C-alpha positions in Angstrom: 11.7 104.3 -35.7 15.1 105.8 -36.3 17.4 106.4 -33.4 21.0 107.3 -33.0 23.1 106.6 -30.0 25.5 109.9 -28.4 28.0 108.8 -25.7 31.8 109.6 -25.5 32.3 106.2 -24.1 33.0 103.4 -26.9 31.9 100.7 -24.2 29.0 102.5 -23.3 27.9 102.7 -27.4 28.7 99.1 -28.3 26.7 97.9 -25.4 23.7 100.7 -26.6 24.3 99.0 -30.1 23.8 95.7 -29.0 20.5 96.6 -27.3 19.1 98.2 -30.1 19.8 95.5 -32.6 17.4 93.1 -30.5 14.5 95.5 -30.9 12.6 95.1 -34.0 10.8 98.4 -34.7 14.4 100.2 -33.9 16.8 100.9 -36.8 20.0 102.6 -35.7 21.2 105.2 -38.0 24.3 106.0 -36.2 26.4 105.6 -32.9 28.1 109.3 -32.4 30.8 109.8 -30.2 29.7 113.0 -28.6 27.3 116.2 -29.3 28.9 117.8 -32.3 28.7 114.3 -34.1 25.0 114.1 -33.4 24.5 117.4 -34.3 25.5 116.9 -37.7 23.6 113.5 -37.5 20.2 115.3 -37.1 20.8 117.7 -40.2 21.3 115.2 -41.9 19.4 112.4 -41.1 15.8 111.8 -40.1 15.8 110.6 -36.4 12.8 109.8 -34.3 14.7 108.7 -30.8 18.1 109.7 -29.8 19.6 107.7 -26.6 21.9 110.5 -24.8 24.4 110.2 -22.4 24.2 113.0 -20.2 28.0 113.3 -18.6 30.1 114.0 -22.0 33.4 116.3 -21.9 32.7 119.6 -23.9 29.2 119.7 -23.8 26.5 117.4 -21.4 23.5 115.9 -23.0 21.7 118.4 -21.3 23.6 120.9 -22.6 23.0 119.8 -26.0 19.1 119.3 -25.8 19.4 123.3 -25.0 20.9 123.7 -28.4 18.4 121.6 -30.3 15.5 123.9 -31.5 13.1 120.4 -32.3 15.2 117.6 -30.5 13.5 114.0 -31.5 12.1 112.1 -28.8 15.1 111.7 -26.2 16.2 108.5 -23.8 18.7 109.7 -21.2 21.3 107.3 -20.3 23.9 108.2 -16.9 25.8 106.4 -14.4 23.8 109.1 -11.9 20.8 109.5 -10.4 20.9 113.2 -9.3 20.2 114.3 -12.5 16.8 113.4 -12.9 15.0 116.5 -12.2 16.8 118.3 -14.8 16.1 115.6 -17.3 12.5 115.8 -17.0 12.5 119.6 -17.2 13.4 118.9 -21.1 10.2 116.5 -21.5 12.5 113.0 -22.0 10.7 110.5 -22.6 13.1 108.7 -19.9 16.0 108.1 -17.5 18.2 104.8 -17.5 20.5 104.0 -15.2 24.1 102.5 -16.4 25.0 99.9 -16.5 21.6 99.2 -19.1 19.6 95.8 -18.2 17.7 94.5 -21.7 14.1 94.6 -19.7 14.8 98.2 -18.6 15.8 99.2 -21.8 12.7 97.6 -23.9 10.2 99.2 -21.5 11.7 102.8 -22.1 11.9 102.2 -26.0 8.1 100.8 -25.9 7.3 104.1 -24.5 9.1 106.0 -27.0 7.6 103.5 -29.9 4.2 104.2 -28.3 4.7 108.0 -28.1 5.7 108.0 -31.8 3.1 105.6 -33.0 0.6 108.2 -31.5 1.8 111.1 -33.1 1.2 109.4 -36.8 -2.4 108.4 -35.9 -4.3 110.4 -33.0 -3.9 113.8 -34.2 -4.2 114.8 -38.3 -3.9 118.6 -39.5 -4.2 120.9 -42.3 -1.4 123.0 -43.7 -3.0 126.1 -42.6 -3.2 124.5 -39.2 -7.2 126.3 -38.4 -8.4 123.0 -37.2 -7.3 119.8 -36.4 -8.6 115.8 -35.9 -7.4 114.0 -32.5 -9.2 110.2 -32.2 -10.8 110.4 -29.1 -12.6 107.7 -27.4 -12.4 105.9 -30.7 -13.9 108.7 -32.6 -12.2 111.4 -34.8 -13.0 114.8 -33.2 -12.6 118.4 -35.1 -11.0 120.9 -32.7 -10.4 124.3 -33.6 -7.2 125.8 -32.9 -9.0 129.4 -31.7 -10.9 127.3 -29.3 -8.0 125.8 -27.7 -6.9 127.8 -24.4 -4.2 126.2 -23.0 -2.9 122.5 -23.1 -1.3 121.0 -20.0 0.9 117.9 -19.4 1.0 115.4 -16.4 3.2 112.5 -17.1 2.6 110.8 -20.7 -0.7 112.3 -21.1 -2.0 116.0 -21.9 -5.2 117.7 -21.5 -6.2 119.9 -24.4 -8.6 122.7 -22.4 -10.8 124.3 -25.1 -13.7 127.2 -24.6 -16.1 124.1 -24.2 -14.4 120.7 -23.3 -11.3 118.8 -22.1 -9.8 116.3 -24.0 -7.1 114.1 -22.5 -5.0 112.4 -24.8 -1.7 110.0 -24.8 0.2 112.4 -26.0 3.4 114.5 -25.7 3.3 118.7 -25.7 6.0 117.8 -28.2 3.9 116.3 -30.6 1.3 118.6 -30.5 3.1 121.5 -30.4 4.0 120.9 -34.3 0.1 120.6 -34.9 -0.6 124.4 -33.6 0.1 127.6 -35.3 3.3 128.8 -34.2 2.2 132.6 -34.2 -0.7 131.3 -32.1 0.5 129.3 -29.3 3.6 129.2 -27.3 5.1 126.5 -24.7 5.7 128.7 -21.9 6.8 125.5 -19.5 7.7 122.0 -19.7 3.9 121.3 -18.7 2.2 123.8 -20.5 1.3 125.2 -24.0 -1.0 128.3 -24.1 -2.7 130.2 -26.4 -1.4 133.3 -26.6 -4.8 135.4 -27.8 -6.6 133.9 -24.9 -4.4 135.5 -22.0 -5.8 137.3 -19.8 -3.0 139.1 -17.8 0.7 138.5 -16.8 2.1 138.8 -13.1 5.4 138.2 -12.7 6.5 134.6 -13.6 2.6 133.9 -13.6 -0.1 133.8 -16.4 -3.5 133.8 -16.0 -6.5 132.2 -18.6 -10.1 132.1 -18.1 -9.0 132.0 -13.8 -6.3 129.5 -14.3 -3.3 130.6 -13.3 -0.2 129.0 -15.3 4.0 129.4 -14.5 6.5 130.1 -17.0 9.2 128.2 -16.2 12.5 130.1 -16.5 13.8 128.5 -19.5 11.1 129.4 -21.3 10.4 133.1 -20.1 12.8 135.4 -22.2 11.1 133.9 -25.2 7.5 134.4 -24.0 8.5 137.7 -23.1 9.4 138.5 -26.4 6.4 136.8 -28.0 4.1 139.5 -25.6 2.9 142.3 -28.1 3.9 145.1 -25.6 3.5 148.6 -25.9 
């Protein structure tokens, strides 16, 4: 799994580099000294995982995440705990407190690697994205995109709610979002993706689909309203 480190402190970059080098499945692409170098690296290199410091001058780690359309998996690093709630708004894999310890670092990295491997093996899709297969109860099961009502994340798992069945998978919304037709589905919350065609109504910041009420997060509201076919 290709990874980058983003931290403005040389000592922190060195410590993280040492930890990365002790994990066999991690390949360090670059240790970046700030967000701008990270953005440039993400444009040029294939990056699967980013160890991202929060407190950096000029642009924080959270602000960097806001700039990225398709960020890789992210493990945040910080010396403070008060950012935790804001951090998970961006569906990060984990949140590490400095100074980093090897056992906790390995636990977070293993979690990211599991998500990364699942993204390759649990879901396969066709180019036209009319349907995809999931590995469910050890059986490859076909799901048609048109049958999906909404997808809901809870911790490390998500539930695909279709017209006739629910499927619980050990995946992230970020992974499954890439498998869905972008003109038919939209992320409306850190925990929800909805099928636009199956929306029954929208009242203020609440979407209704088959009597299910789904909140629209503040970060997603503007884009969601643009996507609605309003008269």
